[in-house]
N, C-alpha and C positions, 0 to 999 in steps of 0.2 A: 963613365957615364958616355957612350956614345951618340952623336948628333947625326941625324936621318938629313941626308942630302931632299931639299923642298925646291918645288919648282921654282923659278926665280920670276917675282914680277916683273915685266920686262915689254916696253914697247918702243919700237924705234920712229915711230912716225909724228911728226910734229904737225901738231893741230893750230890751225888759224879757227878762232871764233868771232874776231870782231873784222873779219874780213869779206867783203860783198866780194860773191864767187866769179865775177867779173875781171876786178881787179886782181883777184888770187890767181885767174889761168894767166893774167898779165905779166905776174909776178913771177912765178912758176914754169910756163910752157913756154917762152919766149927762150929762144936759142935752143930748140927743141925740134923734131919733126913728130908732130904728137897724132895721135888717134884717139878721136872722141868716141867713146862706146854710150850710149845711152838707149831709151828705148823708146816708142812708136809715139809715143805720149808726149816725151819732151822733144820729137824732131817736131812734132805737130806746133808746139809752143816757138818753134823757130832757136831752139838753145844752139844749133850748129852753127847759126848767125851771128847769135851774141859771142860764142867763143872764138869763131872766126875774124870778128871785130876788135878782138883783144892781141891778137898776133900779127907778127910781121913775118912770120914764116907758115909753108903751107900747112893747110890741117887735112888731115884723110879722116874721112866719118865711116863707119862701119855701120851693116846693118842693124837693124834694131834688136834689142835684146829683151828676149820673153822672160816670163817667170822662171823658177824652175829652170835654169838653163842645162841646155842635156850635155854629154860629153861629145855625142856626133857631131851637135851643132857647131861647138866651139873648133871642132876639127876641119868640119867645111868651111865655117866663114873663113879660119884663118889661111887655107888655101887661096881666099879670093884679094888678100889684103897686101898692101905693097908694103916696102921697108918703113917701120916707124921707131923711135927711141925714147916712147914714152906715150903711156894712154892715159888719157884724161877720162874720167868713169862718171858720170853723173847719172843718179838714179839710184835706187834702190838696195838692198843687200845683193839680191840676184845679180844685180849689173855689176858691182865692185867684187864679187865672186866670178863674174864672168871675166871681167879684165886680169886677174889672178890666173885666172885658168889658160887666158889667151897669151899672157905674158910668158906662163910659165912654158906653153908648146913652140912658142916661138924661140925662147932661151935653148929649147933642146933641138933647134936647126929646123924645127919644122917636121920632126920625128913622129909620125902620126902614131904609129906601131909603139915605137918609145914611150911616148905620152899615153896612150890606153893604157898600156900593160903598169906604168907606174901607178895612173889614178885607181885603177881596177883592183891591183893585188898590194898597194899603199907601200909601195917600194920606195925606199929614197932616193931622191935625186942626188946627182954626181958632186963632187966636189966643185966642179968649175961650174956649176949650175948658177947664172946671172941675169937674173930677167930684167925686161925694163923697167922703169922706175914707172910707178902709179899715182896720178893725183887723184884723189877720192873725194867726192862731191856729192855725200849723201841727200838724197830728197825723202828720204822714209827716218824715221826715228826708233831702229827697233834692233837690228841684228849685230848692229859695233862692227861691222865687217871693216870698217873704214881704219880700224885700228886693230887688227889681229891678222894673223899669219896664216890664218885657215879660209880655205874656201870649199865651196860646195857645189858641188854637181851631181846630175842623176842621168840615170840608165835609161833606157827605152821604155823599161815596164817600171818607171820611176823607183829603181834600185838609189840607195842615196852613197853618193862617194864623196870623200874628200881629198881635198889636197892641202900639204902644209909645208912650207919651209920659212926658216926665217928671211929671207930674202924677199918674200911674197907680202910682208906688211908693206902697205901704200906707204910713199915716200913722205906724203902728204895728204892731209885732211884738211877741206874747207867746210866748216860749220854754218852754213847761213839761211838763218830760218824763213826767210824771205819764199827758198824753195819748199818749203814744206806746207804752205796754206793753202796751196793746190790738192793736198793728199784728202780724197774722199773720205767719210768716217769710218768704214769698215777699214780702211787702210791706215787709217791713225790707231784705232782701237788697235787690231792687232799686231801690228808692229809695237806698239808701248806696251801690249802683254809679251810678246818677244823678249821687250830689254826685261822685264821684271821677272820672265822665267830665266833667266841668264843669271842676272843678280842670286835669285834665289838657290839656286842648280849649283853657282859656285860657291854657296855658304855649307849646303849639305853635302860639301864634295871632298872624298880621300885627300886632292890636290889643294887644299885651301891653303894660304897664306894669310899673315897677319894684314898685308896690303892690300891682296884681294876680299877682307872680309869687309874693310872700311870702305871700299871702293862699293862692296855690293851693298853693305846699309845705307850708303847715300844714295845711292840708285831706286833703293825701294820705297825708303823715305820720299823722295821726290815723285816718284810715278804715284804714289799710291794717293798722294796729295793734287798731282798736279793731271794724271792723264781725265781724270773724269771734268775737270775745270776745260781742259782744252779740247773737250769734244762738246762743249757748250760754246766755247768761244773760241774757232777754229780759225780766225782772221788775228789771232793776238800773236804779235810776234815774241813776245815776251814771253809768253807760256810755250811756244813751240819750242824755243831755244831752251827754254830750262828742261824740257823733253828731251831735247838734242843732245845735252850735258848728260841727264840720267841714263841714256842708252848707251852715251860714250863709256861713261864708268863703269857699266852692266857688260860692255866692251871689255876694257880692262879688265875684271875679274874674272870673266867666262875665258881670254884669250889664255889666261896665267893655267885655270882648272880645268877645261873643257867642260861640256855639260855633263848630266848624269842621267837617274830615271826616268824625269818626266820626258825629255826628250827623247830616249829610248821607245816609251810607250808611244811617242806622237807619230813615230815615223809611218806605220800603217794607216793612220788615218789621214794623211797625205795621200800616202799611193793608193789607197783602194776608196776613199771617199773625196778626194779632192778638197780637204778641208787645209785652208789657210797655215802654212806651218806657224805664225802666232796664237792660231786659236788650237791647234794643235799640241803646241808644247805647254799650254797653259790652263786646260782646262781641268789638270788632273794635279795641279800645284798644291790645292788643300787638302787633297788623300795622300799625295805622297810627304807633304808635311807631318801629317798625323803619323803614318807609316816610318817617318824617318826617328821620329820621338821615340819610337822604342828604342831605337839604336842610341841615339846622343841628344839628349832634350836640350842641352846645353848648346850646340851646334843649333838647332832649331827656334831656341830662345833668340837667338840675334835677331832671326827674321820676326819674330813675335813683336821684340823691342822697336823694330824698324817700323811696322805694321801696326805698331800702337795698341797694342792689344795684349793680352797675358796666352802663355805657351799652348793653355786648353783651348784658348777661344779662337787660336791662327784659322784653323779649317774652315769653321763657318765664318769667320770675318772675311775670308779668302770669297768663297762659294758668294756671298751676299755682294761683294766687293766689284765681283766680274758680272754676277745678274744685275746690279743697279744701272751697268753701262750696256746693258743689251746682248751680252755675250749668247743667252740660249737662243734668241732668236735667229744668230746667225750658226750656231751648234744645229738647230732644227733644220734648216736648209741643207745640211752636208749630210748627216747622219741618219740615215732610214731606223727606223723603227723604236730609237732610242735605244738600240742594242751594239755590242761588238761579235755578238755569237759567229759573225763568219769570219772573223778577224782570229787565226788559231795559230800556237806557237811564232808567233812575229814578234811581239811585244818587247824582246828582250834582244838588246843590239850590246853586245859584249864591251865594245869600243865606250859606249855612254853609260850602260848599268854597272860597270865594274867601278866605274869613277863614285857611285854610290854609297854614302856611310852606312846603310843597311843593303843587305844581301839579298838580293831580288831575283826568283824564277819567274817563269810564264805563269803559273799558277797564283800568283800573287802580283803578278803585274795586273794581268787579267782583276783579279778583284778590286785592286785600284783605279780601273779604269772605268769596272762597273759602277763604283760605289762615286766615283765624282758624276757621272751622268744620271745617276740617282739624286743626289743632293743638288743638280742643277735644275734638273727638270722636275 
């Protein structure tokens, strides 16, 4: 009997969950020449002054990062930056992804052409690739980017690219729930849905492992219970931390398996309609569960158990769960005429769909998306 080599369940990021972020910065950044990467909103809240107050060394502050960081914007930003040997990334997944991209570009000796080719063609980084360490301080609870080696960048027409290397794991992550209470309701919701999509996609995934299953099911149980609660109690630090940990577990799992069919379906909804990623990758999960049950009911059964329902109930239970949190309101604001007829031959991204336990093509993916919208609207 031969044994097939599986993806290792691995994360080299040290995670602090009981360390206020300011003390964490003092602990982790002093002795370095750090670069602060954050958003305009956090700069307006004077996050740079808070970080600087913890340092005995100087701090470089980069221009603010926008959602969906673009490849060319990272290249333009890097040209203007002085020397740094560490990045402190304070923000959501976009900020942490941008930090990985910026560290990668600087590690390539600022060779923009090489970086662009590596990202667009998905070619490996060289053996001597050694990016600066990243301290990730997430202010949303969704992407899990603080514990993965993946980063997402976008082209000028919202083409999605990924960068990946074992050295792009953040060196450290600080989970401070006080930084999450400022999240608006919609960001709280789509961030949490992003996390549960990672957890579910890691289970109906060809690359699943026993460890990723355990992390995923724990994440699903926590998010199913806690996400509606935190929407009604946004100032609760206890609930915010529970969501942070659930998103972290989903990140652990997804970092092992990568994502699957629901994420493949999501990309044109973000590119064409501007639908935030967390909504785009979660609205189809109920129907993807129904579709994948045809191939492996035991796999999807793990999700049903975590969702506290039977396998047959799972699609409708999931639809009702996201409806009760107001997802339909947001979908209507982005998706015109409740239809995807303007999306053609774009729902299958092989890098994602090929991980799915049930083979899918454009026709089946479109049926899933249409059935999902019909169920929700």
